N, C-alpha and C positions, 0 to 999 in steps of 0.2 A: 504494500500500500504506500503510495507516494507521500512525501513530507510536504508537498505543495498544498495550498489551501483547497478545500473541498469545493469543487465547481461542477455539480451534477448536471447542470444544463449546458455545460460546455463539452463535457466528456462522456456523458452517459445517456442523456435524454434530450430530445428536442423540446424546448419549452412550449411551443405552440401545440405540439402533439400531446404533451402531458396535460396542458390546460383543457384541450378538447376531451380527453378521457376523464379528467376530473369533473368537467361539466356533465358528461354522460352519466357519471356515477351519482351526481347530486341533483339531476333534474327532478323536480317535484319534492326535493328535500328542503329542510329548513336551515341546514348548516352542513359544513364539511370542509375538508382541506386535504392537501397532500403534504405530508411531513417527511422531509428527507434529512438524514443525519449521518455524520461520520464522527466516531469517537475514538480517541487514542488515549491510553492510560498506562502508567507504569507505577510499580510499588517495589520498594526495597526495604527489607527488614533485617537488621543486624541484631542478633540475640545471643546473649551469653558468649560473646567473644568471637562470633563467626557469622557469616552471611547465612541467614535462615531461608529467605526467599528473595527472588529477584524475578519479577514478572513484567511482561509487556503485553497488552491486549489492544486489539484494533477491531473495530466493527463498523459496518455501514449498511444502510438499508432505508426503506421507506415504509410509511404507514398511510393508508388511504381510508378516510372516514366519510360516511354519509349519515346524517342525523335527521330524524323526523320524530317529533314529540319526545317521549322518554326513551326511544329506541335508537341505538347507534349500530350501524354496520361497519365493521373494521376488518381490514386485511393488511397484512404486512409481509415484507419479503427482504431477504438479504441480497437479492439480485435487483439492482437498479437498472431496469431496462423497460422498453416500451411493451414487450411481450409480457413481462411480469406484471406491469401496471394494468395491462388489458385484462389479465386474469383476475386481478384484485377488484376491478370494477364490478364483476359479476357478484362477488361476495358482498361488497359494500352496498350494492343496490337492494339486497334482501331487506334492509331496514326501511327502504323507501316505499315498497309495495306499489300501490297504484298512484302514488304521488299525491299531489294536491297541496303540498306545503309551499310556503312563501319564504324565500331565502332571507335570513336575518341580515341586517346591515353589517358591512365589513368592519373589522377593527379600525380604530383610529391609527393614524400613522405617527411615527416619531423619528426624529433625527438624533435623539439622545443615545449615548453609549456609556455604560456604567463601569467599564473595565478596559484596560489597555489591550492593544493588539499584540499579545505576547503568546509564545508557546512555552509553557513551563518546563516541558521535557527537553527543550533545547538550551536551557540556561547553563548547563554544565554537562560534561561528558560522564559516561557511566563510571569511569575510574574515580573521578573527583567526588561523586556521590558516595561511593564505597569508602573513600578516604575520610569523608566527612563523618560517616557513621562510626568509623573506627575512632575518630577524634572525639566524638560525643561519648562513646563508650569509655575511653581512657579518662577523659575529663571528669565524668560523673563518678567513676570509681575512685578517683583521687580526692574527691570532696570529703569522703567519710569512709573510715575503715569498715563500717558496718554494712556497706553496700556489697551484696553477694551476687546480684544479677542486674544487668542493664539491657533493656530492649529499646532500640531506636529505629525509627522508620521515616522514610521519605516517600511521599506520594504526589503524583502530578497527573493532570489530565487536560485534554483539550476536546471540547464538544463543539462541533460545527453543525448548525441547523439551517435549513431553508424551508419556508412554509409558503406554499402556493395556494391562493384562495380562488374560488370559482369566479369571482368578478375580475380576476386577472392580476391582483396585487401579489407581489413576491416580497417576503420578509426574510431577512437572514440575521443570524446572531452567532458570534464566535465567543465561546465561554471557557476561559481558562480556569484552572483550579490547582492550588498547591498547598501542601501541608507537611509539617515536620512534627513528630511526636516522640516523647521520651518517657519510658516507664522504668521504675526502679523498685527493687526488692531489697530491704534491709533486714538484718538479723541481729538480735541481741538476746543473750541468755536463752537461746533455743526458740525464741519467738520471731516469726517473720511477718512483716507487713509491707504493703506496696503503696506506691503513689505514681501518678502520671500527670503529664502536662504537655501541652503543645497547641497547635492551631495553624491557621492559614486563611486563605481567602482566594478571591478571583484575581490573582496576579501571578507573577513569575516566582521561581524558586530562589532567585538571586538574593533577595533581602532576607529570606528565611535562613539561608546558608551563612549569613554573617554571624560571627561569634557572639555579638551582643544579643542576638535573638535566641540561638539554641542554647547558649550557656544559661540564660535566664530560665528557659524551659527546664533544663536539667536541674537547676537549683530548686525550682518550684516543685518538681516531681520528688526530689529528695526531701524537701521540707514536709510535704504531705505524708510521705512514708514514715518519717521520724515522728511526726505528730501521732500517727496511728500506733507507733510502737509504745507510746506512753498512754494510750487510750484505756479507759475503764469501761466495763460493761454499761450499755445504755440503760437508762431507766425505762419504765413502761407506764403508760397511763395517758390520760387526757391532759394536755397542757398547752400553754401559749408557745409559739415557735417564732423565732426571728430568722428570716432567710437572708443570706448575704446577696450582694449585687451580682449581676452578670449571669453566669452559667446556671444558677438556681432558677432562672427563668424557664428552664426546661419543664418545671412543674406547671407553670402557666401554659406553656405550649401543649402539654399533654392533657391536663385536666380541664382547660378552658378552650384552647385554640382549636382542637379538633371539633369540639362541639359548636364552633362558629363557622364551620365550613358549610357552604350552601347546600350540598346534596343531602347531608344529614338533616338539615332543617326543612328542606322541601319534602322529604320523606317522613318528617316528624319523628325521627329516631334519636334526635339530640335532646339533651336535658334543657337546652335553650330554645327549643322549637316553640313558636307562638308567643315569644316574650319580647318582640321588637317594640321599642319605646318604653319598656318597663325597667325599673331599677333592679339590676341583677348583681350589683357589687356595691361596696361601700362608696360613699361620697368621696371624690378625689381620685378614684381609680379610673384611669384612661388607658385603654389597651389598643395598640395599633398592629397592623401587619403591613410592613413596608418593604417592598422589593426594589426600592429606588436608591438605597444607600450604596454609594460607590465602593466597589472592591469587596463587599461583604459576601460571605459564603452563600447566603440565601438569596442574594440579589440576582435579578434577571432583567435585561433591557426590555425584552418582550417575553411573554409567556409562551407556552408551546402550542398556542392557537394563533399567535401573532398579535395579541392584545398587549399594548405597553403596560409594564408593571406600574403599580400605584402605591401611594401612601394612604392606606385605608384605615379609617378610624372604626373600630369594632365596638368598643365600650367607651363612652364619654361621660366623665364625672359619675360613673356608676350605672349609667343608662345604656342599654343595648341599642346601638344605632346602625349596625351593619353586619353583614356576613361576607365571607370570602366566596367569590363566584367565578366559575368558568362560564363559557358562552351558553352551554346547554341549560344549566341550572338557572342562570340569570334570565334566560328567555322564558323558561317555564314558571319562574317566580315573578315575572314582570318587572325586573330591575335591570340595571346595567352590569355588564361584566366588570370585574375589578382587577383583571390581570393575574388571576390565580389559577388559570388552567395549566396544570403541569403534568408531565409524564416522565417516567424513568428513561424511556428510550423510544425509538421508532416502533418497537414491538409492543408498545403499551398505549392504551387509550387515555386521553387526558381526563382529569377530574379536578375538583377544587382542592388546592393544597396551599399550605402556608409557605411564606418566604422568610422574612425576618419578623418574628412576632415578639413584641415587648411591651412593657408597661412604662409609662412616663413617670418621671420622678416627682416627688412631692416637695415639702418644705422642711421636713424634720431632719435633724442631724443624726447620722447613724449611731453615734455614741449615745445620744439621748434616747434613742429607741431601745438600745441595749440596757441602759440604766433603768428603763421602765419595765423591764422584764423581771418579774419577781421570782418566778419558778418555772423554768422551761429549758429549751435548748436553742442553740444558735447553730444553724446548719448553713455551711458555706460551700459544700461540694456534694454532688449527686451522681449516682451511677444509674443503673437500670430502673425502670418503673413500668407499671401497668395501669391502664385506665379503661373503664367501661364507658363508651360514648353515650349510651342511653341514659345513664344517670350521673355521669361524671365522677364516679368513685375511682380513687387512685390509691396506689401503693408505691412509694419511692424509697429506694435505699440511699442512705447518706454515706458518702465516702469521707467526709470531714465534718465533724460536728462537735459542739462543746456544751457542757452543762452550765447553766446560768442560774444563780440564786441571788436574789436581792440586788439585781443589776450588775453583778460581778461575774465575768466570764471565768469559769473554772476549768477543770480538767477536760481534755478531749474524751470523747466517748466513741465506742465502736458498736456495730451491730444495730444502729438505729434505723428504723423505717418510719416514714410518715404516712399516715392513713387518713383519708377523708374523702370529700367529694368537692369537685370544682365549684358548683354553684354556691354551696354553703361556705367554702373557704373564701370566695370572693366577697361575700357579705360580712365576713368576720375579720376583714383587714382593719387593723386598729391604728396603724401608723405607716406612712410612706416616706422613705428617705429621699434626700436630695442628691443621691449618688448614683443615678441610673447608669448602668454600664451594659454593654453587649458582651456576649461570650467571645472567647478567643478564636472562634472559627472551627468548631469541631462537630457541629450538629448534623445528624442524618435522621430523616423522618420516614417511617414506614406506614403505608396505608394500602389496603387491598392488594398486598403483595408487591407494591411498587415502593422504591426508595428514591428520595431526592434530597439534596443538600439544603439545609435550613440554618437560620440563625435564631437566637433567643436573647432576651435581655430583661432586666428589671433593676429597680433600686433595692436597697435594704427594705424589708417589709416585716411587720409584725402581724401574724395571723393568730387569732384566738381559737382555742378549743380543738386543735388537731389531736388525733390519737397518735401517740408515739409507741411503736412496737419496739421492745428492746429485750435485753437479757435479764433484767431484774428491776425491782422496784426501788 
């Protein structure tokens, strides 16, 4: 596969012929598009003093969609050719039936571009990336004699998409992604604990390979591991919880964000269905989904239907004011698309998905919020979690948390889980800090078997009455 830019209408398809076939597939439909994609990605993992994996993947193909009402016909192929497209037309038309639909207005156009024209995989030769991982390993081990294992990884990708619409518009987007991560295991008196840190975004690898970046990531991973070495068993029971800024916004993403996606609300399977215009969170709580932040992991110049991404307010001062929409659900709900129609690849159909979802900051100083916590925990790091969209119930594992009594942050705790439900948690927010921060660029979101990169963020928050699952009282 060539390193030149993906140009499907110069090397694989005649654009006029492709448009004619797309129109044949969507005659009598209400929407549809031809989505073409080439993706290249690489990942290198250096673990326990040696190269563990070194992979390079490349794929290209197209997806053809015709939509009428709630039904979508979709066909995809790894062969980008007129003959393959002609076969796909037959499948896509199954959704249209006898026709009778009126084509929805096309997406708005945009000249905005949110990331540089870079290829992260071309920033350094393979040997230099291996040397970097060795250097990270040696540096991290030298920081503390308790370090017994280091895992460092470099990942980069370039996704190139073209979206041809039935009215003839052609939209393209070139989406870079890069990330470096460091994980550490430390041991003391026979006990082992781990910590990890890293991140990236839609830019090249060059900046991430600078010592100032990766050394900071290594130190932070080691700090978290050492904190956990000193951790005591977590308490159990119902108590107030203060969440730190940045990455703890993953709880907001899971427990609230998914419930504000248009398809769940159209089908009335979300805990937030039917609550538009109502108070669903404490006063002062404003939640946004914003795909327009330059260089962020969850940002997209246009979504995978060709709609420009937006800065969409979902909850304003505690009131539900909007959902995230793709074109199909927006049309069925009688609202405008919001630029949230995303898909994992050409082999997947688009659906409403988050981009960068975060809560705006308030006016409280973080230290003042902690001083007001009489008996609870301070959670600043999260691992995996689970959520039930229908009722918003969630369970999240804390990777870094502390016991707090009478406003004093005490010993770190291990084994803590936070249990609650999104709608209730949003109404029990007691204080909002003035330190809103976005995560370092590590988020991935799964929905219906599809994975897309996302961002999260929030300020320091105090939430009342969460259930803490732990190892003891």
